[in-house]
C-alpha positions as semicolon CSV with decimal commas, in nm:
position;residue;x (nm);y (nm);z (nm)
1;X;-15,668;3,211;4,639
2;X;-15,599;3,372;4,966
3;X;-15,575;3,051;5,152
4;X;-15,330;2,927;4,868
5;X;-15,101;3,224;4,938
6;X;-15,126;3,159;5,319
7;X;-15,010;2,808;5,274
8;X;-14,713;2,923;5,064
9;X;-14,610;3,178;5,338
10;X;-14,630;2,914;5,594
11;X;-14,415;2,672;5,372
12;X;-14,168;2,952;5,350
13;X;-14,157;3,023;5,718
14;X;-14,119;2,650;5,796
15;X;-13,825;2,633;5,556
16;X;-13,659;2,951;5,716
17;X;-13,721;2,798;6,059
18;X;-13,551;2,489;5,954
19;X;-13,284;2,646;5,789
20;X;-13,145;2,826;6,112
21;X;-12,783;2,684;6,122
22;X;-12,771;2,634;6,484
23;X;-12,428;2,438;6,490
24;X;-12,266;2,691;6,255
25;X;-12,390;2,988;6,442
26;X;-12,305;2,850;6,775
27;X;-11,963;2,766;6,666
28;X;-11,888;3,110;6,495
29;X;-12,034;3,316;6,771
30;X;-11,911;3,137;7,093
31;X;-11,603;2,928;6,959
32;X;-11,487;3,129;6,669
33;X;-11,496;2,799;6,495
34;X;-11,671;2,684;6,165
35;X;-11,747;2,324;6,239
36;X;-11,793;2,246;5,869
37;X;-11,420;2,282;5,847
38;X;-11,348;2,011;6,125
39;X;-11,434;1,650;6,210
40;X;-11,681;1,504;5,965
41;X;-11,756;1,854;5,809
42;X;-12,117;1,829;5,894
43;X;-12,304;2,093;6,030
44;X;-12,513;1,897;6,271
45;X;-12,539;1,812;6,651
46;X;-12,291;1,496;6,640
47;X;-12,024;1,697;6,474
48;X;-12,088;2,004;6,727
49;X;-12,046;1,757;7,018
50;X;-11,738;1,591;6,860
51;X;-11,548;1,942;6,804
52;X;-11,683;2,169;7,050
53;X;-11,796;1,937;7,342
54;X;-12,142;1,852;7,493
55;X;-12,180;2,218;7,639
56;X;-12,209;2,336;7,283
57;X;-12,360;2,023;7,122
58;X;-12,667;1,954;7,343
59;X;-12,825;2,297;7,287
60;X;-12,772;2,271;6,914
61;X;-12,927;1,904;6,920
62;X;-13,215;2,029;7,125
63;X;-13,289;2,342;6,881
64;X;-13,253;2,132;6,576
65;X;-13,522;1,906;6,706
66;X;-13,714;2,194;6,825
67;X;-13,725;2,349;6,480
68;X;-13,894;2,037;6,333
69;X;-14,158;2,028;6,628
70;X;-14,250;2,400;6,582
71;X;-14,308;2,382;6,216
72;X;-14,550;2,084;6,268
73;X;-14,704;2,154;6,594
74;X;-14,726;2,561;6,603
75;X;-14,706;2,705;6,242
76;X;-15,014;2,511;6,114
77;X;-15,211;2,727;6,389
78;X;-15,096;3,046;6,240
79;X;-15,166;2,910;5,878
80;X;-15,442;2,672;5,887
81;X;-15,597;2,435;5,657
82;X;-15,621;2,554;5,301
83;X;-15,787;2,429;4,979
84;X;-15,458;2,281;4,863
85;X;-15,407;1,989;5,128
86;X;-15,624;1,851;5,400
87;X;-15,492;1,860;5,751
88;X;-15,254;1,558;5,745
89;X;-15,090;1,656;5,434
90;X;-15,054;2,037;5,551
91;X;-14,861;1,911;5,864
92;X;-14,635;1,692;5,673
93;X;-14,587;1,983;5,419
94;X;-14,458;2,208;5,689
95;X;-14,254;1,930;5,844
96;X;-14,066;1,853;5,530
97;X;-14,010;2,228;5,442
98;X;-13,835;2,236;5,780
99;X;-13,615;1,921;5,727
100;X;-13,532;2,060;5,376
101;X;-13,431;2,398;5,531
102;X;-13,212;2,214;5,789
103;X;-13,033;2,016;5,501
104;X;-13,003;2,304;5,272
105;X;-12,998;2,629;5,474
106;X;-13,017;2,952;5,267
107;X;-12,818;3,141;5,546
108;X;-12,499;2,942;5,498
109;X;-12,483;2,852;5,120
110;X;-12,717;2,572;5,153
111;X;-12,468;2,334;5,333
112;X;-12,634;2,220;5,641
113;X;-12,679;1,902;5,842
114;X;-12,834;1,565;5,757
115;X;-13,178;1,612;5,901
116;X;-13,190;1,355;6,183
117;X;-13,263;1,588;6,452
118;X;-13,508;1,815;6,263
119;X;-13,696;1,493;6,142
120;X;-13,707;1,373;6,507
121;X;-13,870;1,686;6,609
122;X;-14,132;1,632;6,319
123;X;-14,201;1,302;6,436
124;X;-14,228;1,393;6,802
125;X;-14,514;1,617;6,701
126;X;-14,682;1,372;6,480
127;X;-14,606;1,027;6,636
128;X;-14,389;1,057;6,942
129;X;-14,417;0,690;7,048
130;X;-14,286;0,557;6,723
131;X;-14,015;0,838;6,750
132;X;-13,910;0,738;7,097
133;X;-13,895;0,384;7,004
134;X;-13,664;0,450;6,716
135;X;-13,458;0,658;6,945
136;X;-13,419;0,345;7,161
137;X;-13,300;0,151;6,859
138;X;-13,040;0,425;6,799
139;X;-12,916;0,414;7,134
140;X;-12,890;0,048;7,129
141;X;-12,660;0,053;6,825
142;X;-12,494;0,389;6,871
143;X;-12,381;0,349;7,249
144;X;-12,195;0,009;7,220
145;X;-12,041;0,063;6,860
146;X;-11,980;0,446;6,898
147;X;-12,093;0,469;6,524
148;X;-12,366;0,753;6,535
149;X;-12,431;0,707;6,162
150;X;-12,486;0,339;6,207
151;X;-12,741;0,412;6,474
152;X;-12,914;0,680;6,262
153;X;-12,943;0,463;5,967
154;X;-13,086;0,154;6,149
155;X;-13,314;0,379;6,344
156;X;-13,436;0,529;6,018
157;X;-13,511;0,196;5,875
158;X;-13,694;0,078;6,180
159;X;-13,910;0,377;6,203
160;X;-14,159;0,298;5,919
161;X;-14,169;-0,052;6,060
162;X;-14,264;0,057;6,396
163;X;-14,540;0,280;6,249
164;X;-14,695;-0,013;6,071
165;X;-14,639;-0,318;6,290
166;X;-14,624;-0,185;6,625
167;X;-14,845;0,127;6,631
168;X;-15,086;0,012;6,352
169;X;-15,061;0,336;6,162
170;X;-15,291;0,322;5,859
171;X;-15,288;0,705;5,742
172;X;-15,153;0,719;5,401
173;X;-14,961;1,071;5,443
174;X;-14,828;0,949;5,771
175;X;-14,688;0,625;5,618
176;X;-14,556;0,831;5,304
177;X;-14,381;1,046;5,563
178;X;-14,264;0,761;5,756
179;X;-14,107;0,599;5,440
180;X;-13,980;0,936;5,311
181;X;-13,797;0,992;5,631
182;X;-13,621;0,661;5,613
183;X;-13,512;0,693;5,251
184;X;-13,408;1,059;5,317
185;X;-13,193;0,968;5,610
186;X;-13,034;0,682;5,412
187;X;-12,969;0,945;5,125
188;X;-12,801;1,211;5,350
189;X;-12,582;0,922;5,518
190;X;-12,476;0,778;5,171
191;X;-12,111;0,888;5,248
192;X;-12,138;0,729;5,568
193;X;-12,283;0,412;5,427
194;X;-11,982;0,381;5,199
195;X;-11,733;0,425;5,476
196;X;-11,926;0,163;5,692
197;X;-11,910;-0,084;5,408
198;X;-11,513;-0,023;5,390
199;X;-11,485;-0,031;5,769
200;X;-11,353;0,322;5,753
201;X;-11,628;0,495;5,948
202;X;-11,497;0,717;6,233
203;X;-11,613;0,612;6,576
204;X;-11,778;0,889;6,785
205;X;-11,553;1,066;7,046
206;X;-11,581;1,415;7,224
207;X;-11,302;1,662;7,206
208;X;-11,158;1,698;7,555
209;X;-11,040;2,039;7,537
210;X;-11,141;2,326;7,302
211;X;-10,869;2,540;7,202
212;X;-11,059;2,805;7,012
């Protein structure tokens, strides 16, 4: 039973780590701006760059990735394998807790980002080459079209394909995570998908001068 309690504590900490609302806090503390009231209204790195510029957006994006990486790479060492899950499932559980925290952060009324950056951090800890390949797909789509949402969606769809057919992944929990990540990104981007289908999705641009 002690191991079970340790696992639950680890999951809670992973969630609280993922729930750190980087973009909201950076906007409020340094720019006196709640980015959820501007641009796309999303509390993520892309909207931070759009509203506050690269100087604010890059640290937000990097920290969101870092949250997912730490949850998988570091926290399991503090709360090791328990009787509940074997190692693969334990790592994935911590990673998913961090992603859920990012999307539904307790610190800011459960209104967070779309999970792309934190999922990327989880992926970097578990299967870095597949994530880097998906990142390449994202850049190939997002840069010429300036549609970050489209790049994220196509990269998410390609990710489990890379896992299976390029990198030969056969671990059931890893494959489950790969497909979950793809479906999760599609779910969090459902409003973007509707706008893309209507031709109404806004193209990415960076605010040149912040007046806040």
